[in-house]
N, C-alpha and C positions, 0 to 999 in steps of 0.2 A: 075499475077505478075507484068505486065507492069503498071497496074493502081496503085498498091501500091507504086511502085517506083516513079511514077509521083507525087503522094501525098507527098511523103517524100521530094522530091525536092522542092515542093512549100513551105512545112513547114520550110525548111532550109533557104528559101529566106525571111521569116518573121523576123522583128526586134527581137533582143533577149529579149527585155522587154515584147513584146507581147507574145512571146513564154513562158516566165516565168509566166505571168499572166494566160495564158490559162491552163498551166500545174497545177498551184495552184488551179484554179477553178475546174478542173477535179478531182484533188486529194481531194479537199474539198467535192465535191459532192459525191465521192465514200465513203469518211469517214462518211459523213452524212447519206448516204443510209445504210451503214453497221451499224452505231449506231442506226438508226431508227429500223431496224429489230432486232438488238441485245437487244434493250430495249422494244420490243413490249410486252405488258402485255396480259394476257389471256382475253377473252371477259368478260365483266362485265354485269350481269343480271340487269334488272330493279327492282324497288322496289316491284311491284305487283308480280313478279315472285318469289322473295325471300320470301315474306310473304306467298304466296300461297304454296310454297314447304316446309314451316316450319312444322315439325312434332314433337310434344311433346313426351317425353318418358312416360308420364302418360296417364291413361284413367280414366274417372270420372263416378261415379254413382249418380244419382239424384232421389229424391222421386217424387211423383205425383205432388207436388207443385213447383218443380224446386229447392228444397233445396238440397245442396250437402250432401250426407250421407256417401260416401266412395270414395276412389281412389286407384289405383293400378299401380305400375310401370310395363310396358310391354317391353320397349326398354331399354337395359342395356348398350348401347354405351356411352351415356351421360345423365345427369339428366336435362331434360328440361320440363318446364310447358307450358301453353298456351302462345301464342304470346301476349305481353303486349303493347297495343297502348300507344303512348306518353301521351295522356291526362289521362291515368290511372296510370301514374308514377308521384310521387311527384316532382313538378318543381325544388325543391332544388337539386335533384339528377343531373339533366342536368346541372344546373348552376355550381355545385361543380365539375362535371366532366370536363366541359370546362375550369374552372379555373385551374384545375390540369393538364389536358392533352393538351389543345388546346385553349389558351386564345383568339386568333383571329379567332376562328372557324366561327363566323358569318360574318367576313369580307373577308376572303380569298376564293379562288376558288379551294381548294384542297391541295394547297401547301403554307405553311407559309414561304415566302422567308426571312423574318426578323429572324425567329427562325433558318432557315437553315444557314443564315450568322453568327448568334451568335454561332451556333454549330461549324462552320468551324473556327471561330476566337478562340474559346476556345481550339480547338484541336491544332492550331498553337502556342498558348500561353502555351501549356503543361497542361492546366486545364482539369478536367473531363467534356467532352462535354455534354450539355443538349440535351435530345432527341428532334428531330425536326419532328417526324412523327405526322402528324395531325390525327384527328379522321377519316377523309375521307381515308387517307392512311392506317390506321389500319383496317378500314372496308373492304378495298380492300383485305387485308390479310385474313380476316375472310371468304370472298367470294371466294377467290382463295388461299388456304393454301400454294401453292407452293411459293407465294410471301413472306411468312414469315417462311419458313422452316429453320431449323438449318443451319447455314453457309451462309445465304443470307443477308449479311450486307455490301457487296461491292458497288461501285458506280453504277454498272450495275443494281443490285437488287433495289437500292434506286430509280434509274431512272424508273424502271418498276413500282414501287409502286406509284411514282408521276404521271406517265401517267395513271395508273389505277384510281387514285384519280380524275384526270381531267375528265376521262370518267364518273365516278359516278356523279361528280358535274354537268356535262352537262345534266344529265337525271333525277337526284333526287333533291328533295327540301331539305333544311337544316333540317327541322323537320323529314323527312323520313330517312335521314342519321343518325341523332341522335337516333331515335327510333330503327333502325336496329342495330346500334352499341350496344345499351343497351340490346338488345335481343340476340345478337350473342356473346357477350363478355364472356369469361370464367373467373369467379371470384375466385373460390377456389375449388380444388378437381374436382369432376365431375359436379359441378353445373354450368350450362351454361344459361346465360340470367338473366336479372334483376328479373324475377319472381322466379326462383329457388334460386337465391342468397338471395332475401329479405325473403323468407319463410324459407330457410334452415339455414341462419345465424342469422336472427333476429326474425323469427316467425311472420312476418308481410306480408301484401300485399304491392306491390310497391307504392301504393298511400298513405300509412301510414308511409313511411320512414321519419325519422327526419334528421336534419342537421348533427348531429353527425354520424348517420348511413351513410349518403351520403359521408362524409369525409372518413370514414373507407372503404367504397366500392371503392372510388377513390384511396385511398392509397393501396388497395389490387390489383388493376389492373396491375401495373408493376411487382409486386412480389406476385403471388397468393399463394405461399407457405410460405410467411413471417410469423414469429412468432409474438406473441402479443407485444413484446417490440419494434421490428422493425416497426410493423404496427402502433403502437401508436405514435412512433416518426415521421413517415411519415405523419400521419393524423394531428399531432400537427403543422406541417409546414404549413398546410392549414388553421389553426385557430390561434387565439391569444394564448399567453402563459397562460392566465388565465383559458382557457378551457382544458388545457392538462390533469389535473388529472382525469376529467370526461371522456375524450377520452381514456386514458389508461385503465381505469376500463371497459369501454365499449368494448375495443378491447379484453380484457381477457374474458369477458362474451360472446362476439361474437364467439370466437374460442373455446368455451366450448362444452358441449354435443350437437350433431347434433339434430336440431329440425325436426319435421315432415315436409316433403315437400308438405304438403297439409293442408289447413285449414278445415279439415273434422274431425268428431268425430270417424271415423273408426267403424261405426255402422253396416256395413254389409260386412265384409271381405270375407265370404264364397260365398255370392252372387256375389261380385265383381269378384272373381276368376272364377265364372261360366259364367258371362255375358261379362266381359271386356277382349276381346281377341286380340284387336289391339291397338297400340299406338294412342292416340288422340281421342279415342272413347268417346262420351258423351252419356251415356245410361240413358234414363228416365224410371223409373220403376213405378209399381203400389203402391210401398211402401209409407207409411206415416211416416215421420221422428218422429213425436210424438209417434205414436204407436210402432215404432221400439225401441225407447228409453224405453218405458214402458215394453215391452217384455224382452229386454236385461237386464234392471234393476231388474226385478222380478227374472230372471234366475240367475243373479249374486248373489243376496241376498240368494236364496235358496241353491246354491252350496256352498257358504261360510258358511252357517249355517250347512249344512250336513258335510262339511269337506272332503278333498280329500281322506281320508282313507275310506270313505263310498261310495262316488260317485264323479266322476271328471268331467263328461261331461253332456251336456244338449242341447236342441234345442227347439225353439218355432216357430210356424207358426200361423198367424192370417189372417182370410179370411173374406171379406165382403160378406155376403150371397147373397145379391141381384145381385151384379155384378160379383162375382167370383174373384175379385181383391185381391191379396195377399197384406195385409197392413203391415205385419211384417214377416221378414224372418231372424231368428237368428239361424245360423248353429252351434254356439258355442260361448263361451265367454272367452276362454283361462283359466286364473287362474291356477288351479292345474292340468289342462289337460296334459296328456302325448301324445296326438295326436291332437294338436290344429288346424292343417291344414285340418283335416277331416271334411267334411260338415255333421253335424249330422242331418240336416233337409232333406238331400237327400240320406242318407245312409240306406241301407237295414238292418233292424233289425227284430227280432222275434216279432210278433204282440201281443202275450199273449191274454188276454180275450177281447181285443178291437173288435174282429170280431163277438162277440156274438149278438150284436143288429141286425146285418144283417141276422144271422141264424134264430133268432126268427121272424124277419120281413117276411122271406120267409115261415116259418111254419105257421104264422098267415094268410098270404094272400092265402095260399093253403087250409086253413081250417083244417089243421092238429091239431092246438092248438088254444086256446083263451088265453087272459091275465089271466083268472081265472082257466085254466086247471091245474090239479095236476100232478106233476112230482115227481118221487121217487128219492130223494137224499140219496142213500144208496150205499154200495160198489158194484161195477160191474167189471167183467173181460170179456174182449172181445178178441176173437181169431183172430189174424191177421197173415199175411204171415211171419212177422218177429218175431212172438211170441205173448205172452199175452200183452194186453194193459189194464192197470189198472189205470184209472184216479183217481186223488185225488183232494180235494178242497184245496184252499190256506192255510187254517188253519188246514188241515188234520182232519177235523171234518165233520160229516154227519148230516144233519138236518131232515132226514126222508121226509115225504110227504110235498111238498111246491108248491105254485102256480107259474105259469110262471112269473108273476109280481115279486114275491120275488126272483125267481131264477135268473132273469136278473139283477134286482137292486142289489142283493147281490153277483152277479158274481159267482154263484155256477157252478162247473165244470161238475159234474156227470149229472145233468139235461140237460146241454148243449149237452153232448155226446148222451144222450137218444134222444134229439131233432134231432141231426144229423142222427140218425138211421131212423127217419121219413122222413127227406127231401132227404137223399142220399148224399154221399160225392161228387160225380161228379156234381150233380146239384148245390150244395152249392159252389163248386169251380168255376163253370161257372158264378154263380151270383156274386161272388166276382170279377171275371175278368170284368164283365160288370160294376161293381162299381168303376173301375179304378185301381184295384190292379193288375198291369201288371207284377209284379214280380213272380206271380204264373204261371210259364211257364210249369209246369208238369200237368198231369191229376190228378183227385181226388184221385185215388188209391195210387199215390205216397205219398200224405200227410196223407191219412188214417183218422181214427177217431180223431186223435189229431188236425185236422184242426179246429174242434169246439173250441179248446182251444188256437188257434192262433199259431200253429207250423210253419206257413208260414212266410216268410220275407216280410216286407212292409217298405215304407218310410213314414216319417212324412207328406210330401206333399200329398201322396196318402191317408193317413188317413184323413187329413183335407178335401180333395175333397169328399171322401166317406161320411163322417159325414155331410158335407154340403148338400149332396143329401137328407139325412133324414130330414134336416131342411127345405128343399124345397119340401116336399111331395113326396120324392122318385125319383126326377128328377136329373140326374147327367149330369154335363158338366165339362170340364177341367177348373182348376183355372189358373189365368193369373199372370205373373210376369212383363209383359211389356204392356203398353196401346195399342201398335200397334199390339199385337197378336190378331188374329181373334177370335171373340166371337162365340162359337159354340152353336147351339140351344140345350137346355137341352133335354135329352131323358129319358123316364121313365124306371127305373130299379126296383122300388118297387111301390106298389099301394099307393095312398095318405092315404088310411085308415090304412093300416098296418104300414106305416111310422109314422103316427100321434100317433097310439097306442103305438108303441115302444118308441117314444120320450116321451110320457106321463109316461111310466114306468121308463125311465131313469131319469126323472125329479122328481120322487116321493121320497122325503126324508124319509117318513115313511117306505116305502118298503125296503130301504137299511139300515135302522137303525140297524137291527139285525147284519149286517156284518160290518158296518162302524160307528155306533153310531149316535146319533141324531144331534150332533154338529161337524161334520167332516169338512174337507176343501172343501168337495163337496157341502156343503149347502150354498146357496147364498140368499140374501134378495130379490131376484126376480126370475122369472122363467128361468130355464136353464136345459137342458138335458145333462147328462155327463156319461162317461164310463171310468173306469180305467182298467189297464191291467199290468200284471207282467209276464215276460217270464221265461223260464226254467232256473233254477239255479240263479235266481235274476240278470240276465244280463241286463234287460231292464225294465223300469217302465214308463207307459204311462198314460196320462189323456187327453181325447179328449171330447169336449162338445160344445154345441151351444145354443145361444139364438135366438130370432127372427131376430137379425141383424148380429151377428158375429158367426164364428166358430173359436175356439181356440184349437190348438193341441200342446201338450207338451210331450217331451221325456226326461227322465233322465237315465243315465247309465254310462258305461265306454266304450269308443270307441275301446279300445284294446280288448274288449271281456271278461275281467275278471268280476267276480261277484261283486255286490254291497254288502255292509255290513249294516245290521240293517236299511234297507229302506223298508217300507211297501207300500201298494197301495195308502194310503192317506198321507204318509209323504215324498214321493219323488216328483212326478210330480204334484200332486194335489194342493199343496200350490201355485205353479207358476200359474197354471190355474186359481185358485181363484183370485189371485192378479191382473192378466191381465184382467179377466172378470169384476171385480169390477171397475177397472180404465176405461175400455171402456164404462161402463154403468153409470158412475158417474153423467152424465147429464140427462140420460133417462133410467130407469130400463127396463130390458127385460120383454116382455109380452108373455103370453102363446098363442100359435097359435090357431086360431078358429078351432073347430071340423068340419071336412069335412063331406059332405053328405055320407051316407053309413055306418055311425057309430052310434050305439045305446047304451044307458046306461041302466043298470039294477042292481037292488039290489041283491047281491049274498051272500048266506050263505054257510059255509063250514062244511060238516059233520064231527063229531068227534072233533070239535074245532080245526081243523088244522090251521086255521087263523081266525081272527075276521071278522065278516060280514062287507061288504063295498059296495059302488057303483062302478061298474066296467064298462069298455067300451068293446063293442063287434062289430065285423063286423055284419052288419044287417042280421038278421036271424040265428045268432049263439049263441045268449044270453041264459043263463041258470040261474035259480034261486038258484040251489043247486049244490055244487061241493063236491066230495069226492073221496077217493081212490077206485079202483076197488076191490070188495070183492074177497077173495081167491077162491071162487067157480067160479068166472068169468075168472080166469087165467088158462092157460094150465099147467098141472103138468109137471115140467121139472127139471133137475139138473142144478144148477147154479154154484156149486163149487164141484169138480175141473172143469175147462173148458177143452173142447175137445182139445187134442193135447198138453196139459201141460206136462212139463218135470220137475220133482222134483229130487233133489239130497240129498242123505243121508249124514248128517254131522257126520264124525267119532268122533268129539269132544263132541257131545251131546249124552247123554244116549238114546239108541234106543227107549226105552219106552216113551220118551218125544217127539218123532217125529211122533206122530200120526196125521192124516189128517182129518179135519172135513168135512163131506159131507153135503152140503146144497141144499135144494130143494125149489121150489116155487109153488104156485097154491094150489088147493084143493087136498091134498095127503092122506086124510083119507083112511085107508085100503090098501095103497100102500106099497110096500116093496122095499128095495134096495138089489141088488145082485152084488157082486164083484167076477168076474171070477167063476161064478156058485156057489158062496158061499153066503148064505143068511145072510145079515147084520142086518136084523130086520126091524121094522117099519120105513118108510121114514121120518115121522115127529119127530122121536126121535133124529135126528141130530147125527148119530153115528160117533165115532172116529175110523178110520181104520189105520192099519199098514201094508202097502203093501211092499213086498220085491222088489229087483231089477228086472227090466224087464218091459214088456208092460202089461197093465191091461185093462180089459173092465168092466165098471160100468153101470148097467142097473137099470131103474126104472120100476117096474112091477105093473100093476093095479090089483084090486081085482079079476079080471077074469083070471089073469095069463098072460096077454098080455103085452109085453114091450111097454111103451109109450115114453121112452127116453133112449138113449144109447150113450156112448162116450168112447174114448180111451185116456189113459194117460200113462206116462212112469216114472219109478223111476230108478235113477242111483246110 
């Protein structure tokens, strides 16, 4: 306390003028210090940091040549495109912006003192003050939103903006400031930055903006929500009176319907949804923009031709056989679709008859059948755990004895089921799994005999990969959507010989003429193997085929699962397949693959005129000169109808005498008799009609020696 008192005494001995000056200096320093801290702005980042942290709201999809084919918005906070360098912006934009917002931008160091003085003078004179915020001060507000938050228009806030502008000017070049301003400014709505504004408002890239565009953008900055009249008036102030009519018209057009915020054709929206998962991503795919347009155009034409009342959806996949690269991925084309967001190329749908080539390839390589073997296309009933399975052909007609070549080319169902009995359901299911059909997660017994007719669900991408394996001699490997995906070494799934013979059968227009005609959509002016398929209740229609260079897979249907109307195997997906194939081979027709070693040719005749004689291909050592059906004497006598375990119901509305059941047998049954519940029905080859009452019944086939050779139980309710 004594020291403080002594200091006070010395202070009182100072002259009053000295004391006054010292007090003023102290007060000034205190006020300066308080003002310094009160107006201290937030830290300002450097240019490199701002640009490095820029994140567009979009992501972009490119084809194999770097051509933009689609984009997708991922971040919904604001609409931002890629950062646009100043040299990619039309110079007139910067010039017009400076003329409107900051005429002395290139001379001042962040604060325009002349504009500031003019604003103060106008305020004192009672006039509306002109804004004195420079481009640098506004940029500071973009970088630190607190500087331009609502209610921040006092002297302290203005001082903080000024100091922030000085900080920016000390570290940034003028070009960097102007570039950042144009990229960070909000122009209208959610469009942030010159890139989004140019594309969204004018449908142009920033380097293509005109002087009128630049004036409208500059007029929009102070009032982003301005209507066309106000906007036109503000833009006219930047131009001469003679240009006002054109500017007003441009303002109305600019604020019309919103344009796409990407200069892309929207060629692959479903693949974009699949691959573009983060904002700012730029994904290069294996797609080819030209091939993608061809595929999408062919699909659009076909769906428009069918009409939405017949089929609404479709998908196309094109694969380069040599590389496994997907050249086209069309998951849908919108139009009349009621589920346009669903990716038809990656959706699981019932395969229909498209699995038959793989079934016959398996039977051929095991030696169970040859391309000339005879199969019986006649009614058959198979007993399963869930009841009788009675396969029918697409046209509900039966052709009788046919060769394997005719059965596959004509897509006959009953011969395929008979072939599945030879290969086994589990074995066939496992082979399909090895062929890339990884939707078959159950064992073979789950699918049953209907697996031969494509009861399993597959995707179009799986189909393309599996058929490509046949084109490559039975070697399967995954197909690729991105060039950076690892190429896997192909692994053999089918033998080259079986694959080649199956491909030859699929490419035979004469063999399929009986089912599809001589001039169907499947016939091309060059070599191509193809298979169609239609699922249960006409929900799906497929056409998948390959040449020596490309595999093309097409699906037509309704993604909501309802049936198509009046769409056949060749009127649905096949025309799309044909159009795409012809376009792909316009410069170089497809060529038939060379016959591999292990395949031999032989002239084959068919007994009984089943089919005309022809030259046929066989696995070496399996060729035959004459083919025919097995004689009745070679078949085991057995009952084929009714099938064991069948349950029949008596219809009370039909006269009882008209509900007799025909008993059918096969094999050499001369001298055999039929016995129902110990009652003799007569000769087995007489095809007796029986009327069995309610209850369980036993039907037996008795040989001439009185020994039962076949027996079954059925029930009548």
